[in-house]
All heavy atoms as atom14 arrays in JSON, in Angstrom:
{
  "sequence": "MRIKIKIRCKQCGERFTLRGKKERGRIETGFKQCLCDNRHQFEIEEDGGTSWIQMN",
  "atom14_mask": [
    [1, 1, 1, 1, 1, 1, 1, 1, 0, 0, 0, 0, 0, 0],
    [1, 1, 1, 1, 1, 1, 1, 1, 1, 1, 1, 0, 0, 0],
    [1, 1, 1, 1, 1, 1, 1, 1, 0, 0, 0, 0, 0, 0],
    [1, 1, 1, 1, 1, 1, 1, 1, 1, 0, 0, 0, 0, 0],
    [1, 1, 1, 1, 1, 1, 1, 1, 0, 0, 0, 0, 0, 0],
    [1, 1, 1, 1, 1, 1, 1, 1, 1, 0, 0, 0, 0, 0],
    [1, 1, 1, 1, 1, 1, 1, 1, 0, 0, 0, 0, 0, 0],
    [1, 1, 1, 1, 1, 1, 1, 1, 1, 1, 1, 0, 0, 0],
    [1, 1, 1, 1, 1, 1, 0, 0, 0, 0, 0, 0, 0, 0],
    [1, 1, 1, 1, 1, 1, 1, 1, 1, 0, 0, 0, 0, 0],
    [1, 1, 1, 1, 1, 1, 1, 1, 1, 0, 0, 0, 0, 0],
    [1, 1, 1, 1, 1, 1, 0, 0, 0, 0, 0, 0, 0, 0],
    [1, 1, 1, 1, 0, 0, 0, 0, 0, 0, 0, 0, 0, 0],
    [1, 1, 1, 1, 1, 1, 1, 1, 1, 0, 0, 0, 0, 0],
    [1, 1, 1, 1, 1, 1, 1, 1, 1, 1, 1, 0, 0, 0],
    [1, 1, 1, 1, 1, 1, 1, 1, 1, 1, 1, 0, 0, 0],
    [1, 1, 1, 1, 1, 1, 1, 0, 0, 0, 0, 0, 0, 0],
    [1, 1, 1, 1, 1, 1, 1, 1, 0, 0, 0, 0, 0, 0],
    [1, 1, 1, 1, 1, 1, 1, 1, 1, 1, 1, 0, 0, 0],
    [1, 1, 1, 1, 0, 0, 0, 0, 0, 0, 0, 0, 0, 0],
    [1, 1, 1, 1, 1, 1, 1, 1, 1, 0, 0, 0, 0, 0],
    [1, 1, 1, 1, 1, 1, 1, 1, 1, 0, 0, 0, 0, 0],
    [1, 1, 1, 1, 1, 1, 1, 1, 1, 0, 0, 0, 0, 0],
    [1, 1, 1, 1, 1, 1, 1, 1, 1, 1, 1, 0, 0, 0],
    [1, 1, 1, 1, 0, 0, 0, 0, 0, 0, 0, 0, 0, 0],
    [1, 1, 1, 1, 1, 1, 1, 1, 1, 1, 1, 0, 0, 0],
    [1, 1, 1, 1, 1, 1, 1, 1, 0, 0, 0, 0, 0, 0],
    [1, 1, 1, 1, 1, 1, 1, 1, 1, 0, 0, 0, 0, 0],
    [1, 1, 1, 1, 1, 1, 1, 0, 0, 0, 0, 0, 0, 0],
    [1, 1, 1, 1, 0, 0, 0, 0, 0, 0, 0, 0, 0, 0],
    [1, 1, 1, 1, 1, 1, 1, 1, 1, 1, 1, 0, 0, 0],
    [1, 1, 1, 1, 1, 1, 1, 1, 1, 0, 0, 0, 0, 0],
    [1, 1, 1, 1, 1, 1, 1, 1, 1, 0, 0, 0, 0, 0],
    [1, 1, 1, 1, 1, 1, 0, 0, 0, 0, 0, 0, 0, 0],
    [1, 1, 1, 1, 1, 1, 1, 1, 0, 0, 0, 0, 0, 0],
    [1, 1, 1, 1, 1, 1, 0, 0, 0, 0, 0, 0, 0, 0],
    [1, 1, 1, 1, 1, 1, 1, 1, 0, 0, 0, 0, 0, 0],
    [1, 1, 1, 1, 1, 1, 1, 1, 0, 0, 0, 0, 0, 0],
    [1, 1, 1, 1, 1, 1, 1, 1, 1, 1, 1, 0, 0, 0],
    [1, 1, 1, 1, 1, 1, 1, 1, 1, 1, 0, 0, 0, 0],
    [1, 1, 1, 1, 1, 1, 1, 1, 1, 0, 0, 0, 0, 0],
    [1, 1, 1, 1, 1, 1, 1, 1, 1, 1, 1, 0, 0, 0],
    [1, 1, 1, 1, 1, 1, 1, 1, 1, 0, 0, 0, 0, 0],
    [1, 1, 1, 1, 1, 1, 1, 1, 0, 0, 0, 0, 0, 0],
    [1, 1, 1, 1, 1, 1, 1, 1, 1, 0, 0, 0, 0, 0],
    [1, 1, 1, 1, 1, 1, 1, 1, 1, 0, 0, 0, 0, 0],
    [1, 1, 1, 1, 1, 1, 1, 1, 0, 0, 0, 0, 0, 0],
    [1, 1, 1, 1, 0, 0, 0, 0, 0, 0, 0, 0, 0, 0],
    [1, 1, 1, 1, 0, 0, 0, 0, 0, 0, 0, 0, 0, 0],
    [1, 1, 1, 1, 1, 1, 1, 0, 0, 0, 0, 0, 0, 0],
    [1, 1, 1, 1, 1, 1, 0, 0, 0, 0, 0, 0, 0, 0],
    [1, 1, 1, 1, 1, 1, 1, 1, 1, 1, 1, 1, 1, 1],
    [1, 1, 1, 1, 1, 1, 1, 1, 0, 0, 0, 0, 0, 0],
    [1, 1, 1, 1, 1, 1, 1, 1, 1, 0, 0, 0, 0, 0],
    [1, 1, 1, 1, 1, 1, 1, 1, 0, 0, 0, 0, 0, 0],
    [1, 1, 1, 1, 1, 1, 1, 1, 0, 0, 0, 0, 0, 0]
  ],
  "atom14_positions": [
    [[90.5, 131.39, 123.19], [90.53, 130.21, 124.04], [91.98, 129.91, 124.41], [92.84, 129.81, 123.54], [89.91, 129.06, 123.28], [90.02, 127.75, 123.91], [89.2, 126.66, 122.76], [89.22, 125.15, 123.45], [0.0, 0.0, 0.0], [0.0, 0.0, 0.0], [0.0, 0.0, 0.0], [0.0, 0.0, 0.0], [0.0, 0.0, 0.0], [0.0, 0.0, 0.0]],
    [[92.3, 129.79, 125.7], [93.65, 129.5, 126.18], [93.84, 127.99, 126.27], [92.99, 127.29, 126.8], [93.87, 130.13, 127.55], [93.6, 131.6, 127.63], [94.7, 132.49, 127.24], [95.92, 132.3, 128.01], [97.05, 132.87, 127.64], [97.1, 133.63, 126.6], [98.14, 132.69, 128.33], [0.0, 0.0, 0.0], [0.0, 0.0, 0.0], [0.0, 0.0, 0.0]],
    [[94.96, 127.51, 125.73], [95.26, 126.08, 125.75], [96.73, 125.88, 126.12], [97.54, 126.79, 126.0], [94.96, 125.41, 124.39], [95.72, 126.11, 123.27], [93.48, 125.38, 124.12], [95.6, 125.45, 121.93], [0.0, 0.0, 0.0], [0.0, 0.0, 0.0], [0.0, 0.0, 0.0], [0.0, 0.0, 0.0], [0.0, 0.0, 0.0], [0.0, 0.0, 0.0]],
    [[97.06, 124.68, 126.56], [98.44, 124.32, 126.88], [99.07, 123.68, 125.65], [98.47, 122.84, 125.01], [98.48, 123.35, 128.05], [99.88, 123.13, 128.6], [99.9, 122.08, 129.68], [99.55, 122.67, 131.01], [99.73, 121.7, 132.1], [0.0, 0.0, 0.0], [0.0, 0.0, 0.0], [0.0, 0.0, 0.0], [0.0, 0.0, 0.0], [0.0, 0.0, 0.0]],
    [[100.31, 124.12, 125.34], [101.02, 123.66, 124.16], [102.35, 123.04, 124.58], [103.04, 123.57, 125.44], [101.34, 124.85, 123.22], [100.08, 125.61, 122.85], [102.09, 124.4, 121.99], [99.09, 124.81, 122.06], [0.0, 0.0, 0.0], [0.0, 0.0, 0.0], [0.0, 0.0, 0.0], [0.0, 0.0, 0.0], [0.0, 0.0, 0.0], [0.0, 0.0, 0.0]],
    [[102.71, 121.92, 123.97], [104.01, 121.3, 124.18], [104.82, 121.46, 122.91], [104.34, 121.13, 121.82], [103.87, 119.83, 124.53], [103.2, 119.59, 125.87], [103.11, 118.11, 126.15], [102.4, 117.87, 127.46], [102.25, 116.44, 127.74], [0.0, 0.0, 0.0], [0.0, 0.0, 0.0], [0.0, 0.0, 0.0], [0.0, 0.0, 0.0], [0.0, 0.0, 0.0]],
    [[106.05, 121.98, 123.03], [106.92, 122.2, 121.89], [108.2, 121.4, 122.1], [108.78, 121.43, 123.19], [107.27, 123.7, 121.74], [106.0, 124.51, 121.53], [108.25, 123.91, 120.59], [106.2, 126.0, 121.54], [0.0, 0.0, 0.0], [0.0, 0.0, 0.0], [0.0, 0.0, 0.0], [0.0, 0.0, 0.0], [0.0, 0.0, 0.0], [0.0, 0.0, 0.0]],
    [[108.64, 120.67, 121.08], [109.9, 119.94, 121.13], [110.77, 120.37, 119.96], [110.33, 120.38, 118.81], [109.68, 118.43, 121.05], [110.98, 117.64, 121.29], [110.79, 116.15, 121.19], [110.57, 115.71, 119.84], [111.56, 115.51, 118.94], [112.79, 115.72, 119.26], [111.27, 115.09, 117.73], [0.0, 0.0, 0.0], [0.0, 0.0, 0.0], [0.0, 0.0, 0.0]],
    [[111.99, 120.76, 120.27], [112.95, 121.15, 119.25], [113.47, 119.89, 118.55], [113.96, 118.97, 119.21], [114.11, 121.92, 119.88], [115.4, 122.38, 118.71], [0.0, 0.0, 0.0], [0.0, 0.0, 0.0], [0.0, 0.0, 0.0], [0.0, 0.0, 0.0], [0.0, 0.0, 0.0], [0.0, 0.0, 0.0], [0.0, 0.0, 0.0], [0.0, 0.0, 0.0]],
    [[113.37, 119.84, 117.23], [113.84, 118.68, 116.47], [115.35, 118.69, 116.33], [115.94, 117.68, 115.98], [113.18, 118.67, 115.1], [111.68, 118.4, 115.18], [111.02, 118.58, 113.85], [110.96, 117.3, 113.09], [110.25, 117.45, 111.82], [0.0, 0.0, 0.0], [0.0, 0.0, 0.0], [0.0, 0.0, 0.0], [0.0, 0.0, 0.0], [0.0, 0.0, 0.0]],
    [[115.99, 119.81, 116.63], [117.44, 119.91, 116.49], [118.17, 119.41, 117.74], [119.09, 118.63, 117.66], [117.82, 121.37, 116.21], [119.25, 121.57, 115.82], [119.46, 122.97, 115.27], [118.62, 123.49, 114.55], [120.58, 123.56, 115.61], [0.0, 0.0, 0.0], [0.0, 0.0, 0.0], [0.0, 0.0, 0.0], [0.0, 0.0, 0.0], [0.0, 0.0, 0.0]],
    [[117.76, 119.87, 118.94], [118.48, 119.49, 120.17], [117.64, 118.65, 121.12], [118.17, 118.11, 122.09], [118.99, 120.74, 120.89], [117.7, 121.72, 121.68], [0.0, 0.0, 0.0], [0.0, 0.0, 0.0], [0.0, 0.0, 0.0], [0.0, 0.0, 0.0], [0.0, 0.0, 0.0], [0.0, 0.0, 0.0], [0.0, 0.0, 0.0], [0.0, 0.0, 0.0]],
    [[116.32, 118.56, 120.9], [115.46, 117.74, 121.75], [114.89, 118.46, 122.96], [114.15, 117.86, 123.74], [0.0, 0.0, 0.0], [0.0, 0.0, 0.0], [0.0, 0.0, 0.0], [0.0, 0.0, 0.0], [0.0, 0.0, 0.0], [0.0, 0.0, 0.0], [0.0, 0.0, 0.0], [0.0, 0.0, 0.0], [0.0, 0.0, 0.0], [0.0, 0.0, 0.0]],
    [[115.22, 119.73, 123.16], [114.7, 120.5, 124.29], [113.17, 120.56, 124.2], [112.59, 120.64, 123.12], [115.27, 121.93, 124.25], [114.93, 122.76, 125.45], [115.66, 122.32, 126.71], [116.84, 121.97, 126.63], [115.02, 122.33, 127.79], [0.0, 0.0, 0.0], [0.0, 0.0, 0.0], [0.0, 0.0, 0.0], [0.0, 0.0, 0.0], [0.0, 0.0, 0.0]],
    [[112.53, 120.52, 125.38], [111.06, 120.54, 125.43], [110.6, 121.77, 126.2], [111.2, 122.16, 127.19], [110.52, 119.29, 126.1], [110.8, 118.04, 125.32], [110.31, 116.8, 126.07], [110.69, 115.61, 125.37], [109.92, 114.99, 124.49], [108.72, 115.43, 124.24], [110.33, 113.89, 123.9], [0.0, 0.0, 0.0], [0.0, 0.0, 0.0], [0.0, 0.0, 0.0]],
    [[109.49, 122.33, 125.74], [108.88, 123.5, 126.38], [107.39, 123.26, 126.52], [106.77, 122.67, 125.65], [109.08, 124.76, 125.52], [110.51, 125.05, 125.2], [111.1, 124.55, 124.04], [111.28, 125.84, 126.04], [112.42, 124.82, 123.74], [112.6, 126.11, 125.75], [113.17, 125.6, 124.6], [0.0, 0.0, 0.0], [0.0, 0.0, 0.0], [0.0, 0.0, 0.0]],
    [[106.81, 123.72, 127.62], [105.37, 123.68, 127.81], [104.92, 125.12, 128.03], [105.4, 125.79, 128.94], [104.98, 122.81, 129.02], [105.49, 121.5, 128.82], [103.48, 122.74, 129.19], [0.0, 0.0, 0.0], [0.0, 0.0, 0.0], [0.0, 0.0, 0.0], [0.0, 0.0, 0.0], [0.0, 0.0, 0.0], [0.0, 0.0, 0.0], [0.0, 0.0, 0.0]],
    [[104.02, 125.59, 127.18], [103.58, 126.98, 127.2], [102.07, 127.05, 127.14], [101.41, 126.11, 126.73], [104.15, 127.73, 126.0], [105.65, 127.7, 125.8], [106.0, 128.25, 124.43], [106.34, 128.5, 126.87], [0.0, 0.0, 0.0], [0.0, 0.0, 0.0], [0.0, 0.0, 0.0], [0.0, 0.0, 0.0], [0.0, 0.0, 0.0], [0.0, 0.0, 0.0]],
    [[101.54, 128.2, 127.49], [100.13, 128.48, 127.26], [100.02, 129.33, 126.02], [100.86, 130.16, 125.74], [99.53, 129.26, 128.43], [99.22, 128.42, 129.6], [98.4, 129.21, 130.57], [98.09, 128.38, 131.71], [97.7, 128.86, 132.85], [97.57, 130.15, 133.02], [97.41, 128.06, 133.83], [0.0, 0.0, 0.0], [0.0, 0.0, 0.0], [0.0, 0.0, 0.0]],
    [[98.98, 129.09, 125.26], [98.78, 129.85, 124.04], [97.31, 130.11, 123.79], [96.45, 129.59, 124.48], [0.0, 0.0, 0.0], [0.0, 0.0, 0.0], [0.0, 0.0, 0.0], [0.0, 0.0, 0.0], [0.0, 0.0, 0.0], [0.0, 0.0, 0.0], [0.0, 0.0, 0.0], [0.0, 0.0, 0.0], [0.0, 0.0, 0.0], [0.0, 0.0, 0.0]],
    [[97.07, 130.92, 122.8], [95.71, 131.22, 122.38], [95.44, 130.49, 121.08], [96.28, 130.46, 120.18], [95.54, 132.72, 122.12], [95.54, 133.56, 123.34], [95.29, 135.0, 122.96], [95.3, 135.88, 124.18], [95.07, 137.29, 123.82], [0.0, 0.0, 0.0], [0.0, 0.0, 0.0], [0.0, 0.0, 0.0], [0.0, 0.0, 0.0], [0.0, 0.0, 0.0]],
    [[94.25, 129.92, 120.99], [93.84, 129.26, 119.75], [92.65, 130.03, 119.2], [91.6, 130.09, 119.83], [93.46, 127.81, 120.01], [93.16, 127.04, 118.75], [92.98, 125.58, 119.03], [92.78, 124.81, 117.75], [92.62, 123.39, 118.0], [0.0, 0.0, 0.0], [0.0, 0.0, 0.0], [0.0, 0.0, 0.0], [0.0, 0.0, 0.0], [0.0, 0.0, 0.0]],
    [[92.87, 130.64, 118.06], [91.82, 131.42, 117.4], [91.81, 131.08, 115.93], [92.85, 131.12, 115.27], [92.07, 132.91, 117.58], [91.96, 133.38, 119.01], [92.26, 134.86, 119.16], [92.57, 135.52, 118.15], [92.18, 135.35, 120.29], [0.0, 0.0, 0.0], [0.0, 0.0, 0.0], [0.0, 0.0, 0.0], [0.0, 0.0, 0.0], [0.0, 0.0, 0.0]],
    [[90.65, 130.71, 115.43], [90.46, 130.41, 114.01], [91.44, 129.35, 113.51], [92.01, 129.46, 112.43], [90.58, 131.67, 113.17], [89.56, 132.7, 113.55], [89.71, 133.95, 112.73], [89.04, 135.02, 113.46], [89.37, 136.27, 113.38], [90.35, 136.65, 112.59], [88.73, 137.17, 114.07], [0.0, 0.0, 0.0], [0.0, 0.0, 0.0], [0.0, 0.0, 0.0]],
    [[91.7, 128.35, 114.34], [92.58, 127.24, 113.95], [94.06, 127.54, 114.04], [94.88, 126.7, 113.72], [0.0, 0.0, 0.0], [0.0, 0.0, 0.0], [0.0, 0.0, 0.0], [0.0, 0.0, 0.0], [0.0, 0.0, 0.0], [0.0, 0.0, 0.0], [0.0, 0.0, 0.0], [0.0, 0.0, 0.0], [0.0, 0.0, 0.0], [0.0, 0.0, 0.0]],
    [[94.43, 128.72, 114.49], [95.84, 129.12, 114.62], [96.21, 129.19, 116.09], [95.44, 129.7, 116.9], [96.05, 130.47, 113.95], [97.49, 130.87, 113.97], [97.79, 131.88, 112.89], [99.24, 131.99, 112.82], [99.9, 133.09, 113.07], [99.27, 134.19, 113.36], [101.21, 133.11, 113.01], [0.0, 0.0, 0.0], [0.0, 0.0, 0.0], [0.0, 0.0, 0.0]],
    [[97.42, 128.72, 116.42], [97.9, 128.73, 117.8], [98.98, 129.79, 117.93], [99.93, 129.79, 117.15], [98.46, 127.35, 118.2], [97.36, 126.3, 118.11], [99.04, 127.4, 119.6], [97.87, 124.88, 118.25], [0.0, 0.0, 0.0], [0.0, 0.0, 0.0], [0.0, 0.0, 0.0], [0.0, 0.0, 0.0], [0.0, 0.0, 0.0], [0.0, 0.0, 0.0]],
    [[98.86, 130.67, 118.91], [99.86, 131.71, 119.15], [100.36, 131.6, 120.58], [99.58, 131.65, 121.53], [99.26, 133.1, 118.91], [100.22, 134.23, 119.14], [101.45, 134.16, 118.23], [101.3, 133.88, 117.04], [102.56, 134.37, 118.75], [0.0, 0.0, 0.0], [0.0, 0.0, 0.0], [0.0, 0.0, 0.0], [0.0, 0.0, 0.0], [0.0, 0.0, 0.0]],
    [[101.69, 131.42, 120.75], [102.29, 131.31, 122.07], [103.3, 132.4, 122.36], [103.66, 132.63, 123.5], [103.03, 129.96, 122.24], [104.09, 129.91, 121.3], [102.09, 128.78, 122.06], [0.0, 0.0, 0.0], [0.0, 0.0, 0.0], [0.0, 0.0, 0.0], [0.0, 0.0, 0.0], [0.0, 0.0, 0.0], [0.0, 0.0, 0.0], [0.0, 0.0, 0.0]],
    [[103.81, 133.04, 121.32], [104.88, 134.01, 121.49], [106.26, 133.36, 121.42], [107.28, 134.04, 121.49], [0.0, 0.0, 0.0], [0.0, 0.0, 0.0], [0.0, 0.0, 0.0], [0.0, 0.0, 0.0], [0.0, 0.0, 0.0], [0.0, 0.0, 0.0], [0.0, 0.0, 0.0], [0.0, 0.0, 0.0], [0.0, 0.0, 0.0], [0.0, 0.0, 0.0]],
    [[106.31, 132.04, 121.28], [107.58, 131.3, 121.19], [108.27, 131.65, 119.88], [107.68, 131.58, 118.82], [107.28, 129.8, 121.25], [108.52, 128.94, 121.26], [109.21, 128.71, 122.43], [108.97, 128.34, 120.1], [110.34, 127.9, 122.45], [110.09, 127.53, 120.09], [110.77, 127.31, 121.28], [0.0, 0.0, 0.0], [0.0, 0.0, 0.0], [0.0, 0.0, 0.0]],
    [[109.55, 132.05, 119.96], [110.29, 132.46, 118.76], [111.41, 131.5, 118.38], [111.58, 131.19, 117.22], [110.89, 133.86, 118.95], [109.87, 134.92, 119.23], [108.95, 135.12, 118.05], [107.95, 136.22, 118.35], [106.78, 136.18, 117.57], [0.0, 0.0, 0.0], [0.0, 0.0, 0.0], [0.0, 0.0, 0.0], [0.0, 0.0, 0.0], [0.0, 0.0, 0.0]],
    [[112.21, 131.04, 119.36], [113.31, 130.14, 119.04], [113.72, 129.34, 120.26], [113.45, 129.72, 121.39], [114.51, 130.9, 118.48], [115.27, 131.7, 119.51], [116.44, 132.44, 118.9], [116.36, 132.89, 117.76], [117.51, 132.59, 119.65], [0.0, 0.0, 0.0], [0.0, 0.0, 0.0], [0.0, 0.0, 0.0], [0.0, 0.0, 0.0], [0.0, 0.0, 0.0]],
    [[114.41, 128.24, 120.0], [114.92, 127.37, 121.04], [116.21, 127.95, 121.62], [116.81, 128.87, 121.06], [115.2, 125.99, 120.44], [115.8, 124.79, 121.65], [0.0, 0.0, 0.0], [0.0, 0.0, 0.0], [0.0, 0.0, 0.0], [0.0, 0.0, 0.0], [0.0, 0.0, 0.0], [0.0, 0.0, 0.0], [0.0, 0.0, 0.0], [0.0, 0.0, 0.0]],
    [[116.67, 127.38, 122.71], [117.92, 127.79, 123.33], [119.13, 127.54, 122.42], [120.16, 128.21, 122.54], [118.12, 127.04, 124.65], [117.03, 127.28, 125.7], [117.21, 126.33, 126.87], [117.03, 128.7, 126.15], [0.0, 0.0, 0.0], [0.0, 0.0, 0.0], [0.0, 0.0, 0.0], [0.0, 0.0, 0.0], [0.0, 0.0, 0.0], [0.0, 0.0, 0.0]],
    [[119.0, 126.61, 121.49], [120.08, 126.28, 120.56], [120.03, 127.16, 119.3], [120.72, 126.88, 118.34], [120.03, 124.8, 120.18], [118.62, 124.35, 119.15], [0.0, 0.0, 0.0], [0.0, 0.0, 0.0], [0.0, 0.0, 0.0], [0.0, 0.0, 0.0], [0.0, 0.0, 0.0], [0.0, 0.0, 0.0], [0.0, 0.0, 0.0], [0.0, 0.0, 0.0]],
    [[119.21, 128.19, 119.29], [119.04, 129.15, 118.19], [118.24, 128.6, 117.01], [118.16, 129.25, 115.96], [120.38, 129.7, 117.69], [121.06, 130.56, 118.73], [120.35, 131.23, 119.51], [122.31, 130.57, 118.76], [0.0, 0.0, 0.0], [0.0, 0.0, 0.0], [0.0, 0.0, 0.0], [0.0, 0.0, 0.0], [0.0, 0.0, 0.0], [0.0, 0.0, 0.0]],
    [[117.64, 127.43, 117.15], [116.77, 126.88, 116.12], [115.48, 127.71, 116.08], [114.87, 127.96, 117.11], [116.45, 125.42, 116.44], [115.45, 124.81, 115.5], [115.23, 125.28, 114.4], [114.81, 123.75, 115.95], [0.0, 0.0, 0.0], [0.0, 0.0, 0.0], [0.0, 0.0, 0.0], [0.0, 0.0, 0.0], [0.0, 0.0, 0.0], [0.0, 0.0, 0.0]],
    [[115.07, 128.11, 114.89], [113.85, 128.9, 114.74], [112.79, 128.22, 113.88], [111.71, 128.77, 113.7], [114.17, 130.25, 114.1], [115.01, 131.12, 114.96], [115.27, 132.43, 114.3], [116.14, 133.24, 115.14], [116.05, 134.54, 115.24], [115.14, 135.18, 114.56], [116.86, 135.19, 116.02], [0.0, 0.0, 0.0], [0.0, 0.0, 0.0], [0.0, 0.0, 0.0]],
    [[113.08, 127.04, 113.32], [112.16, 126.48, 112.33], [111.76, 125.03, 112.53], [110.71, 124.64, 112.07], [112.76, 126.63, 110.93], [113.08, 128.04, 110.59], [112.13, 129.0, 110.38], [114.27, 128.67, 110.46], [112.7, 130.16, 110.11], [114.02, 129.99, 110.17], [0.0, 0.0, 0.0], [0.0, 0.0, 0.0], [0.0, 0.0, 0.0], [0.0, 0.0, 0.0]],
    [[112.58, 124.2, 113.16], [112.29, 122.77, 113.21], [111.75, 122.39, 114.59], [112.5, 122.09, 115.5], [113.55, 121.98, 112.89], [114.05, 122.24, 111.5], [115.34, 121.52, 111.21], [116.0, 121.02, 112.1], [115.7, 121.46, 109.95], [0.0, 0.0, 0.0], [0.0, 0.0, 0.0], [0.0, 0.0, 0.0], [0.0, 0.0, 0.0], [0.0, 0.0, 0.0]],
    [[110.41, 122.37, 114.71], [109.75, 122.04, 115.97], [108.61, 121.07, 115.73], [108.05, 121.03, 114.65], [109.16, 123.29, 116.62], [110.16, 124.35, 116.93], [110.27, 125.45, 116.13], [110.99, 124.22, 118.02], [111.2, 126.43, 116.41], [111.92, 125.19, 118.31], [112.03, 126.31, 117.5], [0.0, 0.0, 0.0], [0.0, 0.0, 0.0], [0.0, 0.0, 0.0]],
    [[108.29, 120.32, 116.76], [107.04, 119.56, 116.81], [106.2, 120.26, 117.86], [106.66, 120.46, 118.99], [107.28, 118.11, 117.2], [107.95, 117.31, 116.12], [108.17, 115.87, 116.51], [107.95, 115.53, 117.69], [108.57, 115.09, 115.65], [0.0, 0.0, 0.0], [0.0, 0.0, 0.0], [0.0, 0.0, 0.0], [0.0, 0.0, 0.0], [0.0, 0.0, 0.0]],
    [[104.99, 120.62, 117.52], [104.11, 121.35, 118.42], [102.87, 120.5, 118.65], [102.21, 120.09, 117.7], [103.73, 122.72, 117.85], [104.99, 123.53, 117.57], [102.81, 123.46, 118.8], [104.76, 124.83, 116.86], [0.0, 0.0, 0.0], [0.0, 0.0, 0.0], [0.0, 0.0, 0.0], [0.0, 0.0, 0.0], [0.0, 0.0, 0.0], [0.0, 0.0, 0.0]],
    [[102.56, 120.25, 119.92], [101.43, 119.4, 120.28], [100.5, 120.17, 121.2], [100.93, 120.76, 122.18], [101.93, 118.15, 120.99], [100.82, 117.24, 121.45], [101.35, 116.07, 122.27], [102.54, 116.06, 122.62], [100.54, 115.18, 122.56], [0.0, 0.0, 0.0], [0.0, 0.0, 0.0], [0.0, 0.0, 0.0], [0.0, 0.0, 0.0], [0.0, 0.0, 0.0]],
    [[99.23, 120.13, 120.89], [98.22, 120.67, 121.78], [98.09, 119.69, 122.94], [98.01, 118.48, 122.72], [96.9, 120.78, 121.01], [95.85, 121.57, 121.7], [94.64, 121.74, 120.82], [94.78, 121.98, 119.6], [93.53, 121.6, 121.36], [0.0, 0.0, 0.0], [0.0, 0.0, 0.0], [0.0, 0.0, 0.0], [0.0, 0.0, 0.0], [0.0, 0.0, 0.0]],
    [[98.14, 120.17, 124.18], [98.12, 119.27, 125.33], [96.87, 118.4, 125.3], [95.78, 118.86, 125.05], [98.17, 120.05, 126.64], [98.51, 119.17, 127.82], [99.16, 118.14, 127.62], [98.12, 119.52, 128.93], [0.0, 0.0, 0.0], [0.0, 0.0, 0.0], [0.0, 0.0, 0.0], [0.0, 0.0, 0.0], [0.0, 0.0, 0.0], [0.0, 0.0, 0.0]],
    [[97.07, 117.14, 125.53], [96.0, 116.16, 125.4], [96.32, 115.2, 124.26], [95.66, 114.19, 124.09], [0.0, 0.0, 0.0], [0.0, 0.0, 0.0], [0.0, 0.0, 0.0], [0.0, 0.0, 0.0], [0.0, 0.0, 0.0], [0.0, 0.0, 0.0], [0.0, 0.0, 0.0], [0.0, 0.0, 0.0], [0.0, 0.0, 0.0], [0.0, 0.0, 0.0]],
    [[97.35, 115.53, 123.47], [97.8, 114.64, 122.41], [96.88, 114.55, 121.22], [96.98, 113.62, 120.45], [0.0, 0.0, 0.0], [0.0, 0.0, 0.0], [0.0, 0.0, 0.0], [0.0, 0.0, 0.0], [0.0, 0.0, 0.0], [0.0, 0.0, 0.0], [0.0, 0.0, 0.0], [0.0, 0.0, 0.0], [0.0, 0.0, 0.0], [0.0, 0.0, 0.0]],
    [[95.99, 115.53, 121.03], [95.03, 115.4, 119.95], [95.57, 115.77, 118.59], [95.18, 115.19, 117.6], [93.79, 116.27, 120.24], [94.21, 117.62, 120.43], [93.06, 115.79, 121.47], [0.0, 0.0, 0.0], [0.0, 0.0, 0.0], [0.0, 0.0, 0.0], [0.0, 0.0, 0.0], [0.0, 0.0, 0.0], [0.0, 0.0, 0.0], [0.0, 0.0, 0.0]],
    [[96.52, 116.71, 118.52], [97.01, 117.1, 117.2], [98.47, 117.51, 117.26], [98.92, 118.11, 118.21], [96.18, 118.24, 116.64], [96.28, 119.37, 117.47], [0.0, 0.0, 0.0], [0.0, 0.0, 0.0], [0.0, 0.0, 0.0], [0.0, 0.0, 0.0], [0.0, 0.0, 0.0], [0.0, 0.0, 0.0], [0.0, 0.0, 0.0], [0.0, 0.0, 0.0]],
    [[99.2, 117.14, 116.21], [100.61, 117.52, 116.07], [100.74, 118.46, 114.91], [100.13, 118.27, 113.86], [101.47, 116.29, 115.79], [101.84, 115.55, 117.01], [101.15, 114.5, 117.57], [102.97, 115.76, 117.84], [101.79, 114.06, 118.69], [102.91, 114.82, 118.88], [104.03, 116.65, 117.82], [103.86, 114.75, 119.88], [104.98, 116.58, 118.81], [104.89, 115.64, 119.82]],
    [[101.6, 119.47, 115.07], [101.93, 120.38, 113.99], [103.43, 120.33, 113.84], [104.15, 120.5, 114.8], [101.5, 121.82, 114.34], [100.01, 121.87, 114.63], [101.87, 122.78, 113.23], [99.55, 123.14, 115.28], [0.0, 0.0, 0.0], [0.0, 0.0, 0.0], [0.0, 0.0, 0.0], [0.0, 0.0, 0.0], [0.0, 0.0, 0.0], [0.0, 0.0, 0.0]],
    [[103.92, 120.09, 112.64], [105.35, 120.08, 112.4], [105.75, 121.32, 111.65], [105.13, 121.66, 110.63], [105.78, 118.85, 111.61], [105.75, 117.59, 112.42], [106.43, 116.47, 111.69], [106.38, 116.37, 110.49], [107.07, 115.6, 112.46], [0.0, 0.0, 0.0], [0.0, 0.0, 0.0], [0.0, 0.0, 0.0], [0.0, 0.0, 0.0], [0.0, 0.0, 0.0]],
    [[106.76, 122.03, 112.18], [107.3, 123.18, 111.5], [108.67, 122.79, 110.96], [109.5, 122.33, 111.7], [107.42, 124.35, 112.46], [106.11, 124.82, 113.01], [106.27, 126.11, 114.21], [106.89, 127.44, 113.2], [0.0, 0.0, 0.0], [0.0, 0.0, 0.0], [0.0, 0.0, 0.0], [0.0, 0.0, 0.0], [0.0, 0.0, 0.0], [0.0, 0.0, 0.0]],
    [[108.88, 122.93, 109.66], [110.15, 122.54, 109.05], [110.94, 123.74, 108.67], [110.67, 124.67, 108.19], [109.93, 121.65, 107.84], [109.3, 120.34, 108.26], [109.56, 119.85, 109.32], [108.46, 119.8, 107.41], [0.0, 0.0, 0.0], [0.0, 0.0, 0.0], [0.0, 0.0, 0.0], [0.0, 0.0, 0.0], [0.0, 0.0, 0.0], [0.0, 0.0, 0.0]]
  ]
}
């Protein structure tokens, strides 16, 4: 199932909107790191505001 994902970098505040696949409760977008080289601190939201995932 293809869904729209919003990602916000907790380090610099940059925002990204991507399409991803949701399978078995896992979201895959191919997103690896922010422009500021941050690879771990993101807020990820499924478009529609239904759920937030925090990566620390």
